[in-house]
C-alpha positions, 0 to 999 in steps of 0.5 A: 535392442531387446529383440537382439538380446533375446535372439542371442540367448536363444542361439546360445542355448542350442547345441548340435549332436553327432547325428546333426539333430539339435539339442537344448541346454538346461534352459529351453529357448522359446521357438522363434515364432514366440520371440517376435511378439514378445520383442514387439511388446518390449519395444513398444514398452520401451518407447512408452517409457521414453515418452513418459520420461520426456513428458515429466522432464518438460512438465511446467513447474508449478507457478509461484504466486507473485506477492501483491505490491506494497502500499504505504500512507499515513496522516498527521493526528490533528483531530477528528477527520473531515470530508476532505480527508475522507474523499481525498485519501480514506475512501481510496485507501479502503479500495486499495486494501483489497488489491495491495499489501497495505500499511496505513499509519498515524504520523504522530511524530510528524505532528510534533514538527508544528505542535512541539510547544504543546503535544498534549493533544497528539495522543488523544487525537491519534485515537480519534484518527484511528476511529475514523480510519476504522469507521471509513472501512479500513480493516485491521485484518486486511491492512497493517494499521499502526502508530509511527512512534511505536516503530522506532526504526522510523527515527533510526532510518530518518537519522541515517538518511539525514546524513546524506540529504542536501539542505537545499533539497529540504528548502525547496519543498513546496509545503515548507514555505507554504506552511510557514505562511499559513501558520504564522502563529507558530515558530517553524524555524526549527530543525524538526520542521525543516527536516520533516521531508526526511522523516517522511521519506523514511516512513515510506522507504522503511517498508520498501513500499512499491506505491504511495497513494497521493493526489495530483498536488502531492507528487512532489513529496514522493519525488523527494523520497525517490531522490533520497533513496537514489542518493542512498543507493549510490553511496551504499551497496549491499554487501557481498556474502561470504562464508563468515557473513551471517547477514542475508545475501544482498548482492546485486539488490537495491536496499531502498527501492524508489517508490512510485506515485499511485495517483488516486481520485481527489475531487474538489471539495470546498469548505463552508467558506468556499476555500479548500476544506481545512482545519486551519481555515475552520471550514470543515464538515467532520466525518463524525458530525451528527446530522443536525450539525451537518445541516447547520454548517451547510446553511452557513455555506457560501453560494454563487455570488451572483445570487443576491436575491431569491429571484436571481438565477445562479450557476451550480458550476460557480457555487461551492454547494454545487461542488458538493452536489457533484461529489455526493449527489445522484444524477437525478438530484444534480439535474434538479439542482441545475434546473432549479438554480439556473431558473431561480426555481429553487432557493439556496436553502432548498439546494443546501437541504438536498446537499445535506441529504446526500451527505448523510447517505454517505456519513451515516454508515460511517458513523454507525461503524465508528460507534462499534469501536471502543477506545480499548479496542482501538489501542489493541488494534494499534498495538497489534499493527505496530508489532507487525510493522516493527517486524517488517521495518527491522527487515529493512534496517538489517539491510540498511545497516549492512549496506552502510557497514554499521553492523557489528559481529554480535548483531550478525550472530543475533540475526543468524539466530 
């Protein structure tokens, strides 16, 4: 194409006189032998330009980083936490905060479902629980640590979800009858206690959590939350955006995604009486117990019932102290425990001493971290975390209200600002 144009201009510039000799016009054309190299250069340049355009049009778009999945969990503030709380939840949470966007809270409203008659200890217990959160290694820079009652959207969503949750779903929750049987000294025939699974569902769904870290025995709670979310999404669809609608475009989006179970390791950890470690049984070893208290509690711990006398052989696999060794002791200590117990070469007191040594290797760093936090600092962390949690919770509630068509024009205007 470029060569043809050049040759046409060269021809147009030539004129022939009466003598037959060639004359040139105002612009002298280049001889033909000069036109050919220029044409070749222009052709190559045009081809390179086309190749450049093709390479830029097919260049891969820069990858948009995928945000980490969101995780949420919490605990009731029943006082200082024990080893069962640490191994069953906290130790796992500490690992999760480096992999996920984490929200960990203190469920003080949940404590009211059983302690409504005397709520005076809920606030101080909340401070103790947050101290144990921080002592275990939770970091307010990595995770959102907050107090449930400081985020009023929990109550709003629980109210709305309760409107469509069937009564039968609540009555078949396994812990409903179990807690009534265990807490015989309290009247639990209350609306609040029956409806606590709805409040629990709102805790999770309010943050549109992807995962809920639980042990094997707690999956039923998450499954109920999934059913509550499914029912809500069947009744309420996101609105279609119109020009006059100031709310975010939600068409085709599920407002309350169903969370998934994130199974976390939850080793068997017996209390001092051999039953599951629990405050209601009075058999706990606290994360904050000083070493003399830990050793004293272990001295009273039940052992293999077959070891009646010092000379009787035992079996660590049938002994609650053996279960502690399996969680906290090194393989070398475990080898000594199995050899000494089965041959009656060691007594139970010596075995318990080894268990105390192993426990303190875990507890001492935790207690050292706990001592670094003051109550004013804990309150500051809770206030900041609750502020961050409210901001995220309100995003969900805007979508919930819109899906339920309970958003007034004034609120649409406020949201648009």
